[in-house]
C-alpha positions as a Python dict, from the first residue, in 0.01 Angstrom:
ca = {
    (1, 'M'): (0, 0, 0),
    (2, 'K'): (-372, -70, -68),
    (3, 'Q'): (-588, 8, 211),
    (4, 'K'): (-866, -214, 283),
    (5, 'F'): (-1185, -167, 483),
    (6, 'D'): (-1323, -510, 567),
    (7, 'S'): (-1235, -579, 966),
    (8, 'P'): (-1500, -461, 1222),
    (9, 'S'): (-1334, -154, 1340),
    (10, 'T'): (-1407, -6, 989),
    (11, 'L'): (-1742, -175, 868),
    (12, 'D'): (-1929, -309, 1146),
    (13, 'A'): (-1860, 11, 1406),
    (14, 'E'): (-2183, 130, 1597),
    (15, 'P'): (-2303, 424, 1317),
    (16, 'W'): (-2279, 790, 1482),
    (17, 'V'): (-2640, 895, 1391),
    (18, 'D'): (-2960, 763, 1457),
    (19, 'L'): (-3195, 803, 1138),
    (20, 'R'): (-3513, 710, 1334),
    (21, 'R'): (-3461, 1056, 1526),
    (22, 'Y'): (-3431, 1249, 1180),
    (23, 'D'): (-3728, 1530, 1174),
    (24, 'Q'): (-3771, 1817, 933),
    (25, 'S'): (-4110, 1875, 1088),
    (26, 'D'): (-3990, 2287, 1174),
    (27, 'F'): (-3897, 2312, 788),
    (28, 'D'): (-4105, 2550, 602),
    (29, 'R'): (-4179, 2415, 253),
    (30, 'G'): (-4361, 2735, 165),
    (31, 'R'): (-4668, 2555, 25),
    (32, 'P'): (-4947, 2258, 156),
    (33, 'G'): (-4872, 1894, 85),
    (34, 'W'): (-5139, 1896, -202),
    (35, 'V'): (-5008, 2183, -349),
    (36, 'I'): (-4630, 2033, -349),
    (37, 'L'): (-4779, 1690, -493),
    (38, 'L'): (-4959, 1877, -759),
    (39, 'W'): (-4639, 2015, -894),
    (40, 'W'): (-4498, 1704, -897),
    (41, 'L'): (-4727, 1528, -1102),
    (42, 'V'): (-4747, 1893, -1346),
    (43, 'Q'): (-4342, 1872, -1333),
    (44, 'S'): (-4323, 1505, -1437),
    (45, 'I'): (-4552, 1479, -1668),
    (46, 'A'): (-4613, 1813, -1873),
    (47, 'F'): (-4228, 1907, -1870),
    (48, 'P'): (-4127, 1608, -2000),
    (49, 'L'): (-4386, 1580, -2300),
    (50, 'S'): (-4377, 1956, -2350),
    (51, 'L'): (-4161, 2020, -2740),
    (52, 'H'): (-3826, 2125, -2638),
    (53, 'N'): (-3841, 2493, -2792),
    (54, 'T'): (-4185, 2564, -2604),
    (55, 'H'): (-4022, 2747, -2343),
    (56, 'G'): (-4349, 2982, -2298),
    (57, 'I'): (-4516, 2672, -2169),
    (58, 'R'): (-4278, 2601, -1892),
    (59, 'R'): (-4209, 2965, -1791),
    (60, 'A'): (-4624, 2988, -1757),
    (61, 'L'): (-4633, 2669, -1564),
    (62, 'L'): (-4345, 2766, -1300),
    (63, 'R'): (-4495, 3101, -1281),
    (64, 'L'): (-4836, 2912, -1199),
    (65, 'F'): (-4708, 2786, -876),
    (66, 'G'): (-4539, 3085, -785),
    (67, 'A'): (-4198, 3145, -929),
    (68, 'K'): (-4082, 3479, -1076),
    (69, 'I'): (-3919, 3397, -1409),
    (70, 'G'): (-3830, 3689, -1616),
    (71, 'Q'): (-3922, 3764, -2018),
    (72, 'G'): (-3764, 3513, -2270),
    (73, 'V'): (-3622, 3264, -1980),
    (74, 'V'): (-3539, 2926, -2196),
    (75, 'I'): (-3586, 2603, -1974),
    (76, 'R'): (-3514, 2272, -2107),
    (77, 'P'): (-3789, 2001, -2048),
    (78, 'T'): (-3574, 1801, -1808),
    (79, 'A'): (-3483, 2104, -1577),
    (80, 'R'): (-3643, 2011, -1235),
    (81, 'F'): (-3733, 2276, -966),
    (82, 'T'): (-3818, 2117, -635),
    (83, 'Y'): (-4006, 2428, -496),
    (84, 'P'): (-4067, 2643, -769),
    (85, 'W'): (-4211, 2916, -564),
    (86, 'K'): (-3883, 2941, -366),
    (87, 'V'): (-3683, 3010, -718),
    (88, 'E'): (-3644, 3334, -934),
    (89, 'I'): (-3469, 3361, -1260),
    (90, 'G'): (-3409, 3682, -1461),
    (91, 'D'): (-3499, 3803, -1817),
    (92, 'Y'): (-3290, 3570, -2099),
    (93, 'S'): (-3120, 3381, -1857),
    (94, 'W'): (-3089, 3003, -1964),
    (95, 'I'): (-3143, 2679, -1762),
    (96, 'G'): (-2985, 2374, -1968),
    (97, 'D'): (-3095, 2026, -1970),
    (98, 'D'): (-3122, 1788, -1645),
    (99, 'V'): (-2997, 2119, -1431),
    (100, 'V'): (-3169, 2052, -1100),
    (101, 'L'): (-3248, 2332, -851),
    (102, 'Y'): (-3301, 2174, -547),
    (103, 'S'): (-3486, 2462, -392),
    (104, 'L'): (-3527, 2380, -33),
    (105, 'E'): (-3448, 2745, -3),
    (106, 'R'): (-3415, 3049, -205),
    (107, 'I'): (-3239, 3022, -545),
    (108, 'T'): (-3252, 3344, -726),
    (109, 'I'): (-3050, 3385, -1089),
    (110, 'G'): (-2983, 3704, -1219),
    (111, 'S'): (-3068, 3784, -1635),
    (112, 'H'): (-2868, 3698, -1909),
    (113, 'C'): (-2729, 3398, -1720),
    (114, 'I'): (-2695, 3029, -1807),
    (115, 'V'): (-2664, 2709, -1585),
    (116, 'S'): (-2552, 2409, -1821),
    (117, 'Q'): (-2675, 2110, -1856),
    (118, 'K'): (-2654, 1875, -1540),
    (119, 'C'): (-2548, 2161, -1272),
    (120, 'Y'): (-2736, 2064, -962),
    (121, 'L'): (-2777, 2363, -737),
    (122, 'C'): (-2847, 2245, -400),
    (123, 'T'): (-2976, 2462, -77),
    (124, 'G'): (-3036, 2178, 149),
    (125, 'S'): (-2770, 1978, 351),
    (126, 'H'): (-2748, 1830, 681),
    (127, 'D'): (-2514, 1859, 1010),
    (128, 'F'): (-2299, 1583, 1007),
    (129, 'Q'): (-2196, 1634, 1369),
    (130, 'D'): (-2583, 1601, 1485),
    (131, 'P'): (-2687, 1252, 1595),
    (132, 'T'): (-3080, 1330, 1418),
    (133, 'F'): (-2843, 1423, 1097),
    (134, 'K'): (-3038, 1794, 1128),
    (135, 'L'): (-3138, 1952, 761),
    (136, 'Q'): (-2943, 2275, 726),
    (137, 'T'): (-3092, 2508, 448),
    (138, 'N'): (-2907, 2771, 317),
    (139, 'T'): (-3026, 3082, -9),
    (140, 'I'): (-2787, 3052, -352),
    (141, 'T'): (-2778, 3388, -549),
    (142, 'I'): (-2571, 3403, -928),
    (143, 'G'): (-2545, 3729, -1042),
    (144, 'N'): (-2635, 3866, -1405),
    (145, 'G'): (-2388, 3747, -1687),
    (146, 'A'): (-2277, 3485, -1492),
    (147, 'W'): (-2205, 3085, -1680),
    (148, 'V'): (-2244, 2784, -1458),
    (149, 'A'): (-2067, 2547, -1737),
    (150, 'T'): (-2194, 2174, -1738),
    (151, 'D'): (-2214, 1888, -1429),
    (152, 'C'): (-2111, 2215, -1178),
    (153, 'F'): (-2267, 2132, -832),
    (154, 'V'): (-2305, 2453, -613),
    (155, 'A'): (-2378, 2433, -228),
    (156, 'P'): (-2595, 2596, 15),
    (157, 'G'): (-2489, 2971, 116),
    (158, 'V'): (-2318, 3019, -223),
    (159, 'T'): (-2290, 3331, -375),
    (160, 'I'): (-2189, 3351, -765),
    (161, 'G'): (-2087, 3693, -862),
    (162, 'A'): (-2226, 3916, -1177),
    (163, 'N'): (-1974, 3796, -1523),
    (164, 'V'): (-1843, 3496, -1338),
    (165, 'V'): (-1768, 3215, -1522),
    (166, 'I'): (-1756, 2878, -1372),
    (167, 'G'): (-1543, 2565, -1532),
    (168, 'A'): (-1732, 2247, -1647),
    (169, 'R'): (-1720, 1990, -1348),
    (170, 'S'): (-1648, 2249, -1071),
    (171, 'N'): (-1761, 2190, -744),
    (172, 'V'): (-1864, 2550, -564),
    (173, 'F'): (-1879, 2583, -188),
    (174, 'R'): (-1741, 2900, -118),
    (175, 'D'): (-1858, 3250, -275),
    (176, 'I'): (-1673, 3369, -554),
    (177, 'P'): (-1616, 3770, -715),
    (178, 'A'): (-1755, 3932, -958),
    (179, 'Q'): (-1601, 3894, -1318),
    (180, 'Q'): (-1400, 3606, -1259),
    (181, 'V'): (-1302, 3295, -1458),
    (182, 'A'): (-1314, 3034, -1140),
    (183, 'W'): (-1299, 2609, -1190),
    (184, 'G'): (-1219, 2310, -944),
    (185, 'S'): (-1281, 2128, -670),
    (186, 'P'): (-1313, 2283, -499),
    (187, 'C'): (-1310, 2585, -723),
    (188, 'R'): (-1148, 2926, -710),
    (189, 'P'): (-1086, 3221, -890),
    (190, 'H'): (-828, 3175, -1163),
    (191, 'Y'): (-821, 3525, -1351),
    (192, 'P'): (-1063, 3812, -1418),
    (193, 'R'): (-1305, 3769, -1735),
    (194, 'E'): (-1223, 4032, -1959),
    (195, 'M'): (-1486, 4060, -2287),
    (196, 'H'): (-1389, 4179, -2656),
    (197, 'Q'): (-1554, 4467, -2786),
    (198, 'S'): (-1831, 4393, -3038),
}
């Protein structure tokens, strides 16, 4: 039987949160407001107007705003970085189209990693048991040689070990140990990753 959600008890109940009381004044964005505004302007104008293969320009812009970007990193024009000064990416890694690095806290991506298109790395959430909906943040760390396949969500506080594969459209809420092939919602390891000899 299909459940209906149209009675006062399910739709018109008093809200448990009061968003008028929301306050993130104690959150440290890491730079003054004018720098943040300047970055958002640069990202919204310069990134999408840069040619698809001009990764060096995008690397330079990110470094200018405090990101630690290794050599040979590929960054697509539609990738988005909330606060670049809280991002570190190792050598020869790839950041795909429409990837969002919601870097309220530190995001560290190792070398030779792939974060495929439409992935969302989220370092911020809220305490849903707090009536003020308090902001909560935590870091994300991705080890060397990992591949986070297309359209994955990575939650605050998650560590993805070296050489892990995260299957497409997975939701990663817990740490994934190194050298595993993992997928699902919630994401979990299924078998060890093995490499062919070249």
